[in-house]
KEPA-965659 format. One record per residue (C-alpha): residue in three letters; x, y, z. Coordinates in steps of 0.1 Angstrom, whole numbers, padded with zeros to 4 digits, always signed. Each point is the difference from the previous one (the first is absolute). Example, Ala and Ser with C-alpha at 12.3 -4.5 7.8 and 13.67 -1.06 7.14 Angstrom:
% KEPA-965659
ala+0123-0045+0078
ser+0014+0034-0007
% end
This chain:
% KEPA-965659
met+0639+0323-0197
ser+0008+0010+0036
phe-0033-0014+0014
leu-0001-0037+0007
val-0033-0016+0009
thr-0004-0014+0035
ala-0001-0036-0011
arg+0034+0003-0015
lys+0016+0024+0024
trp-0010-0021+0030
arg+0005-0034-0016
pro+0015-0024+0026
val+0038-0002-0001
val+0003-0027+0027
phe-0022-0029+0009
glu-0013+0017+0031
asp-0016+0026-0021
val-0022-0025-0018
val-0034+0003+0018
gly-0021-0030+0008
gln+0022-0027-0016
glu+0021-0011+0029
his-0007-0037-0008
val+0017+0005-0034
thr+0029+0022+0010
ser+0010-0021+0030
thr+0001-0031-0021
leu+0022+0016-0027
arg+0024+0014+0026
asn+0003-0034+0017
ser+0007-0017-0033
ile+0029+0025-0005
thr+0013-0008+0034
gln-0001-0037-0006
gln+0012+0003-0035
arg-0031-0018-0013
ile-0007+0023-0030
ala-0023-0016-0026
his+0004+0004-0037
ala-0037+0011-0006
tyr-0025+0019+0021
ile-0036+0011-0008
phe-0017+0028+0019
thr-0038+0003-0002
gly-0025+0024+0015
ser-0022+0029-0008
arg+0013+0033-0015
gly+0021+0024+0020
val+0010-0023+0028
gly+0038-0001-0006
lys+0007-0030-0023
thr+0024+0018-0024
thr+0015+0020+0028
thr+0008-0031+0020
ala+0015-0016-0031
arg+0023+0030-0005
leu+0010+0000+0036
phe+0009-0037-0001
ala+0020+0005-0032
lys+0019+0028+0017
val+0008-0018+0032
ile+0013-0032-0016
asn+0023+0021-0023
cys+0009+0027+0026
glu+0037+0004+0007
lys-0006+0009+0037
pro-0034-0012+0011
ile-0012+0011+0035
asn-0021-0024+0020
asn-0011-0017-0032
asn-0011+0034-0014
pro+0017+0018-0030
cys+0023+0028+0010
asn-0015+0022-0028
asn+0034+0018-0003
cys+0022-0024-0021
asp+0001+0002-0038
arg-0020-0032-0004
cys-0029+0012+0022
leu+0000+0034-0016
glu-0001-0015-0035
ile-0029-0023+0009
thr-0019+0028+0016
glu+0004+0022-0030
gly-0008-0028-0024
arg+0032+0001-0019
ser+0016-0033+0012
ile+0010-0023-0029
asp-0004-0030+0023
val-0035+0006+0013
tyr-0028+0002-0026
glu-0035+0012+0007
ile-0023-0013-0028
asp-0037+0007-0006
gly-0017-0032-0008
ala-0029+0017-0017
ser+0022+0015-0028
asn+0026-0028-0002
asn-0023-0030-0001
ser+0009-0018-0033
val+0023-0029-0007
ala+0025+0023-0017
glu+0006+0020+0032
val+0005-0032+0020
arg+0024-0014-0026
asp+0021+0032+0003
leu-0001-0004+0038
arg+0013-0036-0003
glu+0028+0012-0021
ala+0009+0028+0024
val+0001-0022+0031
arg+0029-0020-0014
tyr+0023+0028+0009
gly+0008+0006+0037
pro-0004+0032+0020
ser+0024+0029-0008
lys+0003+0017+0034
cys-0024-0017+0024
lys+0001-0034+0016
tyr-0034-0010-0015
lys-0017+0007-0033
ile-0037+0007+0009
tyr-0031+0002-0023
ile-0030+0017+0016
ile-0031-0007-0022
asp-0030+0020+0011
glu-0036-0012-0009
val+0014-0033-0011
his-0034-0014-0005
met-0002+0020-0033
leu+0025-0023-0017
ser-0014-0022-0026
asn-0002-0038+0004
ala+0027-0004-0026
ala+0023+0025+0018
phe-0006-0019+0033
asn+0009-0033-0017
ala+0032+0016-0015
leu+0010+0011+0035
leu-0005-0033+0017
lys+0034-0016-0006
thr+0020+0031+0010
leu-0022+0005+0031
glu+0005-0036+0011
glu+0038-0002-0004
pro+0014+0035-0001
pro+0037+0009+0004
pro+0011+0004+0036
tyr+0003+0038-0004
leu-0036+0004-0014
ile-0031+0009+0021
phe-0035+0006-0013
ile-0025+0021+0021
phe-0036+0000-0014
ala-0028+0024+0011
thr-0037-0004-0008
thr-0034+0011+0012
glu-0017-0030-0016
ile+0017-0031+0012
ser-0027-0022-0014
lys+0011+0008-0036
val+0035-0012+0006
pro+0005-0037-0012
ala+0005-0026+0027
thr+0033-0010-0018
ile+0014+0034+0008
leu-0013+0002+0036
ser+0015-0034+0008
arg+0035+0013-0008
cys-0003+0032+0022
gln-0002+0009+0036
arg-0034+0017+0004
tyr-0005+0030+0024
asp-0035+0014+0005
phe-0002+0037+0008
arg-0031+0011+0019
arg-0020+0032-0002
asn+0010+0028+0023
ser-0024+0006+0029
ile-0015+0035+0006
ser+0021+0004+0032
glu+0032-0008-0019
ile-0008+0025-0028
ile-0009+0027+0025
ser+0032-0006+0020
arg+0022+0003-0032
leu-0018+0031-0013
thr+0003+0016+0035
phe+0038-0005-0002
ile+0002+0014-0035
ala-0021+0030+0009
gln+0022+0008+0030
glu+0031-0003-0021
glu-0015+0023-0026
asn-0013+0025+0026
ile-0036-0005-0012
ser-0030+0002+0025
ile-0027-0027-0006
asp-0027-0010+0025
lys-0011-0035+0009
glu-0032+0001-0019
ala+0018+0009-0032
leu+0025-0028+0006
his-0028-0025+0006
tyr-0018+0010-0033
ile+0033-0003-0020
ala+0007-0034+0015
lys-0035-0013-0008
lys+0001+0014-0035
ser+0033-0017-0008
asp-0014-0034+0006
gly+0031-0016+0016
ser+0025+0015-0025
met+0028+0021+0015
arg+0009+0015-0034
asp-0036+0011-0006
ser-0002+0017+0034
gln+0032+0019-0008
ser-0014+0011-0034
ile-0031+0013+0017
phe+0021+0017+0026
asp+0019+0019-0028
gln-0033+0010-0016
leu-0013+0014+0033
val+0032+0019+0006
ala-0004+0016-0034
leu-0035+0011+0009
cys+0003+0010+0036
gly+0037+0009+0005
asn+0015-0009+0033
asn-0033-0003+0019
ile-0023-0029-0009
thr-0034-0006+0017
gly-0027-0026-0002
glu-0022+0024-0019
his+0026+0005-0027
val+0002-0038-0004
arg-0038-0004-0003
thr-0001+0028-0026
thr+0029-0012-0020
leu-0007-0038+0000
ser-0038+0003+0001
val-0001-0021+0032
val-0034-0003+0016
asp+0001+0013+0036
thr-0004-0027+0026
glu-0026+0022+0017
val-0023-0007-0029
phe-0001-0037+0009
phe-0008+0008+0036
ala-0027+0023-0012
leu-0015-0029-0020
thr-0001-0023+0030
asp-0017+0028+0020
leu-0026+0003-0027
ile-0006-0038+0002
leu-0005+0002+0037
gln-0025+0029-0004
lys-0017-0016-0031
asp+0004+0033-0018
val-0006-0006-0037
arg+0000+0037-0008
gly+0034+0003+0015
gly+0013-0029-0021
leu-0012+0017-0032
glu+0016+0033+0010
leu+0033-0019+0008
val+0000-0014-0036
asp-0006+0035-0014
asn+0029+0013+0021
ile+0023-0028-0014
val-0010+0009-0036
thr+0005+0037+0006
arg+0035-0005+0014
gly+0009-0022-0030
phe+0009-0032+0019
ala-0001-0033-0019
phe-0028-0023+0010
gly+0024-0029+0000
asp+0023+0017+0025
leu-0030+0008+0022
leu-0013-0037+0000
arg+0035-0013+0007
gly+0002+0024+0029
val-0034-0012+0013
ile+0011-0036-0002
glu+0032+0007+0019
his-0020+0020+0026
phe-0024-0029+0007
arg+0030-0024+0000
asn+0016+0021+0027
leu-0032+0002+0019
leu-0004-0038-0002
ile+0035-0006+0013
val-0006+0023+0030
ile-0033-0018+0008
ser+0015-0034-0004
thr+0033+0005+0018
gly-0008+0028+0024
thr+0031+0019-0009
thr+0012+0025-0027
lys+0035-0014-0003
leu-0008-0018-0033
ile-0014+0030-0019
glu+0021+0025-0019
ala-0012+0035+0011
thr+0011+0029+0021
asp-0004+0001+0037
glu-0030+0024-0003
phe-0019-0024-0022
his+0009-0029+0023
ile-0021+0017+0027
gln-0029+0005-0024
tyr+0001-0036-0010
glu-0001-0011+0036
asn-0031+0021+0007
leu-0017-0010-0033
ala+0005-0037+0006
lys-0025+0001+0030
ala-0029+0009-0024
phe+0004-0028-0025
thr+0001-0038+0001
glu+0022-0024-0020
asn-0030-0013-0021
asp-0011+0035-0009
val+0035+0011-0011
leu+0004-0032-0021
arg-0033+0008-0018
tyr+0013+0036-0006
leu+0033-0014-0014
lys-0019-0023-0023
leu-0022+0028-0013
ala+0030+0023-0005
thr+0020-0026-0019
glu-0028-0008-0023
leu-0006+0037-0006
glu+0036+0005-0010
gln-0003-0027-0025
his-0032+0013-0015
leu+0013+0035-0003
arg+0026-0011-0025
thr-0027-0010-0026
ser-0028+0023+0010
pro-0011+0025-0026
val-0012+0024+0027
pro+0026-0004+0028
arg-0014+0028+0021
phe-0034-0015+0002
arg+0015-0034+0008
leu+0020+0015+0028
glu-0030+0019+0014
leu-0020-0032-0001
gly+0027-0020+0017
leu+0005+0025+0028
thr-0037+0002+0005
gln-0002-0038+0005
met+0027+0002+0026
ile-0017+0028+0019
lys-0035-0017-0001
met+0013-0035+0009
glu-0014-0012+0033
asn+0021-0015+0027
ser+0006-0038-0003
ile-0012-0025+0026
thr+0017-0033+0008
ile-0015-0035+0001
glu+0006-0001+0037
gln-0020+0032+0005
leu-0029-0013-0020
leu+0000-0033+0020
lys+0001+0020+0032
gln-0030+0021-0011
cys-0019-0031-0010
glu+0007-0016+0033
glu-0013+0031+0018
leu-0031+0000-0021
lys-0005-0037+0008
asn+0002+0007+0037
ser-0024+0029-0002
ser-0037-0002+0005
val-0008-0003-0037
ser-0022-0030-0008
pro+0016-0030-0019
val-0025+0006-0028
ala+0021+0030-0009
asn+0023-0023-0019
val-0026-0002-0027
lys+0012+0018-0032
val-0020+0032-0005
ser+0007-0001-0037
thr-0021-0032-0004
pro-0032+0004-0019
ser-0029+0014+0022
ser-0021-0032-0006
phe+0024-0018+0023
phe-0009+0022+0029
glu-0038-0001-0003
ser-0017+0001+0033
arg-0007-0032+0020
glu-0020-0007+0032
lys+0017+0000+0033
tyr-0010-0030+0021
thr+0000+0002+0038
ala-0011-0023+0027
thr-0035+0014-0002
thr-0005-0004-0037
pro-0020-0030-0014
val+0016-0023-0025
pro-0007+0012-0035
ser-0017-0020-0027
lys+0021-0019-0024
lys-0020+0013-0029
ile+0022+0017-0026
glu-0009+0037-0004
pro+0018+0012-0031
leu-0010+0036+0005
his+0016+0001+0034
pro+0035+0012+0004
leu+0028-0023+0010
arg-0009-0018+0032
ser+0008-0031+0020
thr-0021-0022+0022
gln+0029-0008+0023
arg+0010+0019+0031
glu+0033+0020+0003
thr+0020-0031+0009
asn+0021-0027-0015
ile-0009-0026+0027
leu-0026-0027-0010
arg-0033+0003+0020
pro-0012-0028+0024
ser-0023-0026-0013
val-0030+0018+0016
ser-0001+0037+0009
val-0026+0023+0015
val-0007+0034-0014
lys-0018+0026+0021
gln-0025+0022-0016
asn-0008+0036+0010
ser-0031-0012+0018
gly+0022-0020+0025
thr-0013-0034-0012
ser+0025-0026-0013
leu-0004-0022-0030
pro+0019-0032-0006
gln+0022+0001-0032
thr+0006-0030-0021
pro+0036-0009-0008
ala+0014+0022-0028
lys+0032-0001-0020
phe+0021+0031+0005
ser+0028+0009-0024
pro+0033+0009+0016
leu+0003+0028-0026
ser-0013+0035+0008
val-0011+0027-0023
glu+0032+0020+0007
ser+0022-0029-0010
ile-0019-0005-0032
val+0004+0038-0009
gln+0036+0002+0010
lys+0011-0028-0023
trp-0024+0005-0028
glu+0026+0018-0021
asn+0022-0031+0003
val-0028-0021-0014
leu-0005+0023-0029
ala+0037-0001-0008
asp+0002-0038+0002
val-0030-0004-0024
arg+0014+0026-0024
ser+0034-0018-0001
ser-0017-0033-0009
val-0029+0011-0022
pro+0001+0038-0008
leu-0035+0001-0015
val-0016-0015+0031
gly+0021+0022+0022
thr-0013+0031-0018
his-0036-0010+0005
leu+0006-0009+0036
thr+0015+0034+0006
asn-0031+0017-0013
ser-0023-0021+0023
gln-0012+0010+0034
leu+0003-0018+0033
leu-0035-0003+0015
gln-0002-0025+0028
leu+0019-0026+0020
asn-0023-0027+0015
asp+0010-0034+0015
gly+0031-0003-0022
lys-0018+0012-0032
leu+0012+0032-0017
thr-0025+0018-0021
leu+0011+0023-0029
gly-0021+0024-0020
cys+0006+0006-0037
asn-0010+0032-0018
gln+0001-0015-0035
lys-0014-0032-0014
met+0033-0009-0016
glu+0017+0002+0034
phe-0027-0022+0015
ile+0004-0027-0027
thr+0038+0001+0001
leu+0002-0005+0038
gln-0027-0027-0001
gln+0021-0019-0025
asn+0032+0004+0019
thr-0011-0005+0035
glu+0027-0026+0007
ile+0028+0024-0009
val-0013+0026+0024
thr-0006-0025+0028
ala+0035-0014-0004
ser+0014+0035+0004
leu-0022+0006+0031
glu+0013-0032+0016
lys+0036+0009-0009
ile-0002+0035+0015
tyr-0023-0006+0030
gly+0011-0036+0009
met-0035-0015+0000
lys-0026-0010-0025
leu-0028+0026-0007
lys-0031-0005-0021
leu-0005+0026-0027
glu-0033+0014-0011
thr-0005+0026-0027
ile-0031+0020-0007
leu-0009+0026-0026
leu-0009+0033+0014
thr-0029+0021-0013
asp+0002+0037-0006
glu-0020+0007+0032
lys+0024-0021+0020
arg+0031+0016-0015
asn-0013+0035+0007
glu-0010-0006+0036
pro+0020+0024+0022
thr+0023-0015+0025
gln+0014+0014+0032
ser+0035+0014-0003
ser+0027-0022+0014
phe+0016+0029+0017
asp-0032+0006+0020
lys-0003-0037+0010
tyr+0036-0008+0009
pro+0016+0022+0027
ala+0034-0014-0009
leu-0002+0014-0035
gln-0010+0034+0014
asn+0032-0002+0021
leu+0020-0005-0032
val-0016+0031-0015
thr+0008+0020+0032
glu+0035-0013+0007
leu+0015-0008-0034
gly-0021+0021-0024
ala-0015-0030-0019
val-0027+0004-0026
gln-0026-0024-0013
val+0001-0008-0037
glu-0035-0007-0013
arg-0005-0023-0030
glu-0025+0011-0026
% end
């Protein structure tokens, strides 16, 4: 055949042509200069990065009659024979098809005889990890102490499958994947030599599709030439390779910013209509958000692999997102890609995942929350606003407001009354004798009274803690205590109302448990009194806590709080 594929036609003939493996080629050339040639080498790396090509170059240069700057001349008989694969002193063996003990035994017999024309007898074994354990064991002795004219060069893509006994007898060289820029540079050179026009977008798509393999990129290049002739564009590459256009991913982020769910569903329909694989779409979405995260984090586009046009778009888009938001989108996209593999209805799963991305609200940091809380604290909202609005309504039953003109109330317990306290709005103990002015202007002496340092607000705010403490110690008592109602706080005595007789009896029998929790939570001893409420008392209407407490009304206005009523 007159046609020769690009991977073979433009196969490197000198070490300088090996792209992206300078750390390997430089070491090999220096070892030739210093005459420190080992008896066994192992080359490892992904497919299509130049392992076998470098092995053949090394075999040629150490056997070349007239090497030039530690490169083969490629003109002498030895170089031509090795290049054409007809040298009787350089053997290229496929480890996958010659992996038994019998083949290794034949090799051991053959190495007894020296080279016919070359200086060294060289065995290049590709995919050496395919050899069986018995074959590796049979090769050990020859590999450890070979004749001075014998050199082994192994190549593998799965170094982990090669026994450690083999690795310890070889010099190991790791070949890295080719970068996108290196692949583009090499393909540009080949296209110029072949008089083929190809734009930057097409080169970028080919380099990304090849996944670091120079040989794969050249195979794709041949396929595109067969389709397009001597003029290759990015549109041809997207059509031939089913590559999702990068503009699709920018359209998705625009839909996220606009919260446009309908546009997201239409985007999925467009992907289905054009026949793109959902997996390719999700991998592109993940890479898109990864590029966006890099631009946001570093402030530069140098670390992303994209054309100059897309670099500008990423810089503009980064201003509309935060790191936390992009991390959440990345997490969703990664989970969605995994779920699509096993989903019986992948289109529905994709639509659901993209809808979640579009509807997701912006994240807020702990620092921002603390700042808002501090601003709320410094505002004019009453401290009573800290009361949980989800607490049962009985906790917020109305109480009397005592002012300097209000007479001291009676100490008589009034079960029908809502929660109330005989103390003033202060935590400071009163003097031994106080005078209270009545509305008539006269003053009455007041006998010394004991005032509790606890206020109604402090009782209400920590009541949930009391319930939790009792439930943790005696669950049954905690359940009945939860169903009870706070009625009154008077001179250190807390009055509870019970709706059911069973609750009343249980709390009466376990008063010590409840008072112990009260002392633990409030830091002082409180007397506990329980009464059984009648139907009339339970049905007596009470004033709404939102009407009585202005601070709670502020919560409704500023934060949108709601009151939860208990039946």
